[in-house]
N, C-alpha and C positions, 0 to 999 in steps of 0.2 A: 504494500500500500504506500503510495507516494505522499499523500497528504497526511499530516499528523492527526492523531486523536488528541483533542484538548480535554483537560480536566479542570472543572471549575474549582476555584479555591474555597468555595463554600465547604468542601469536605474537611477542611482543617479549621473551620470556623474563622477563616481569614487570619489565622494566627500561626499555626505550626508549619512554616514554610520549609523547615528542615526535612520534614516528612516527605514533602513533595519533591524536594531535591533528590532524596534517596530513591523515591519511586521512579523518577525520570532516569536516574543512573542505572537502576536495576532492570529497566525494561529496554533491553538492547535490540530486540527484534521488531519493535513497532516504534516509529517516531512519535514522541509525546510532546505536547505543548500545554500551556495553561491559559485559562480565562480568568483574569484578575478581577475580583470584586474591589470596588474603589471607595465606597462610602455607604454607611447606613447609620441611622440615628442611635442605635444601641451600642455602637462601637466607635466613638468619636476619635479614637487614636489610630484608626485604620489607615488613613492617608499617610501619616508619619511612618507607621510600620511598613507600609508598602514601599515607601521611598528607600527603606533599608535593604530591600530585596533586589534592587536593580542589578548590582554586580553579581549577586548570587545566581541570577537566572539569565545573565547576558548570553545571547545566542540561542536561547530557548524560544521556539515559536510561541506566539501569544496573540490572544484576542483580549478584549476588555469589556467588562460589563459597566455601563454607566452607573452613576450613583443611584441608589434606591431612594431617590428624592422626588417628591411630587412635582411634576412639570406643569400641573394645572394651576399656575400661579398668575394672579393679575399683575400686569406690567406696572412696575413702579412700587409694588408692595415689598415689604421686608422679605417675604417668602421668595419673591422673584429675584431679589438681589442676592439672597443666599443661594438660590438655585444656580445663578450665573457663576457664583464663586466656586461652588463644589464641582460644577461641570468643567470650569476652567482648570481646576486642579487635576481632574481626570484626564483632560487633554494633555496636560504637561506630562503626566505619568504614561500616557499612551505612547508619546514620542520617546520617553526615556527607556521603555521596555521594547520599543520597536514593534508594536502591535500592528495587526493588519485589518481590524474592524472593531467597531464599537456598537453594542446593542443597547437599545433604549426601550423602556416601558411606555405604553400609551398613557398610563395613569397608575397611581398607587391606591388612592382612596375610592370611596363610593360616590359616583356621580350619575345623574340621569342621562339617558341616551341623547337628550338634546345638547349635551356638552361635547358630543363627538367632534363637532367642527372646531371647537376650541382646542381639543387635543391635537387635531390635525394641524392647526395653526402653529402650535408649539413644536410639533414634530418637524415641520418644514423649517421653522426658525432654527432649531438645533441642527438640522441637516445643512443649512446654509453656513452655519458656524463651523461645523465639522468639515464640510467640503473645502472651506477656505484654509483649513489646516491639513488637507490631504487625507482625511479620515473617512473611509466608507462606513455608512451607518446602516444598521438593520433595526427593525421594529418587531418586538416580541408580543405574542398573545399572552395576556395576563388576566387575572381576576377569576373568581370562582364563587359558586353559590354561598358557601359558608361565610364568606366575607362580603357578599353582595357588591362586588366591585368589578364585575365584568362589563366594562363600558362598551366593548365591541363583541357582539355575539358572532356566531359562525359566519353568517351571510355578510354582516357588516365588516368583519375582519377581512374577508376575501375582497369585498368592494373597496376597502381602505387603500389597496395598492393600485387602484385605478385613479385615486385622488392624490397620491403621492408621486413625486418625481421618480422616473424609472431607475435612477441611480440608488434609490433607497431600497434595500433588500428586506426580505421577510425572514424572521427567525421563529421557528416553531418550537415551543416548549411542549413536549408530549404530556408531561404531568398536568400542566394547566389545561391542555386540550381535553384530556380524559376526565378531569373534574367537571368540565362543562358538557360531557357526553358528546363531544364532537367526533365525527367520522374522520379519523386522522389519515387513513389511507386515501380517502376521497379528497381531503384537503391538500395532500401532497401532490396528487395527480392534477388537481385544479390549478394550483399556484406554480407547480413545476420548478423551473430554474429561477423564478423570482425568489424562491427560498434559498437563502445563502448561508443559513446556519440552523442548527438544531441543538436544543437542550434535551438530551435523552435522560429520562427518569420515569419512574412509575409511582403509584400511590394507592391508597385504599379506597379511592372514590369520594372521600370526604375532605381530607386535609392535604395541603401541599407539603407532604412529608418526605419527598425525595427518596423513595425506595430505589435501589439499583434497578436498571432497566429490565433485567431478566429475573427479578425477584419473584418467587412463586406466590408471595402474598399480594402482588399487584392485581388490581381490579380487572385489567385487560388480559391477564394470563401471559404465559411465556410465549406460546405460539403466535398470539396476536402481536406481541412486541417484536418477534422475529419477522413477521410479515411487514410491519412498519419499517424496520431497518432495511429490509430488502427493497421495499418500495422507494424509500428515499434514495437508496443507492442507484436506482434506475432513473428516477424522474428529476433528481437534483444532485447529480454526481459530483459537482464541484463545491457543494455546500460544506461548511465547517461542521464537524461533529464534536460537540462538547458533552462530556458525561458529567452529570450532576449527581453527587452523593451528599446526603445529609451527614454532618459531622456527628461523631459518636464512636464508642468503643467497637461497634460491630463493623466499622469501615476499616478493614485491614488492607495491607498491600496485596495480600493473596486474593482477596475478593475483588479488588480493583483490577488487578492483572487479569483475572478470569473474565471480567466484564469487558475489558479492553480487547482481549483476544477473541472473545465471542463476537463482538461488534465487527472487528476487522474481518473475521472469517465470513460473516454474513454479507458484508459489503463486497468482498472479493469474489464470493460465489456468484454475484450478479455482474460484476464489472470485469472479471478476468476474460 
């Protein structure tokens, strides 16, 4: 497999980067990269901690997750000013790590569907900023019933990419999609190569708990997840593949390596 498999730094709670360095060094048969988390409100020290990792991971392929900060801010408000600040820091770190794309959420909190156009306005504004910095942007499907924060349902999310510039890619989070009972295989076939990234993970159908992709506890089951991976390999072969694991004692190197190799085997079974 030529493209790397990326690992979200969520798996180490955005803290234990030494673990990730060891994982990359031990996985010699599959090229690995990282998707760096950049900011969230429960870990204010994250940007500073991430700055300390630049030399540790120099040369490692990477993508970046934009701050988990609400973009639905009124211009001129304190929230808008803070948003601009934390996103500017993420752009600085993007360049420091030599990343190749940045993913953005449509929203974080609960908003009525009438606010979709406001979200689109903010996404276009961010894309223009990113484009000026040479950063390809992707937009992720987010929100689920338990949080009542799914601003874009299936049809609206598909239609979103007719309203955004072609250079803005789509990123599908399988966990978020299954929480909303979306037909992921159909979604992949519909959006095709507009999909430029995937967050692969599973869950129990209720909470965004980030089971490993092929975890038997997952609501979609192992065979369905294998079908999804094969479909993405066929319909969006150049998309970045990012594996998302929840942090915790069950997430071992052995488990992660098994998931990495299983993902690669499925992709190569289609693309070889």
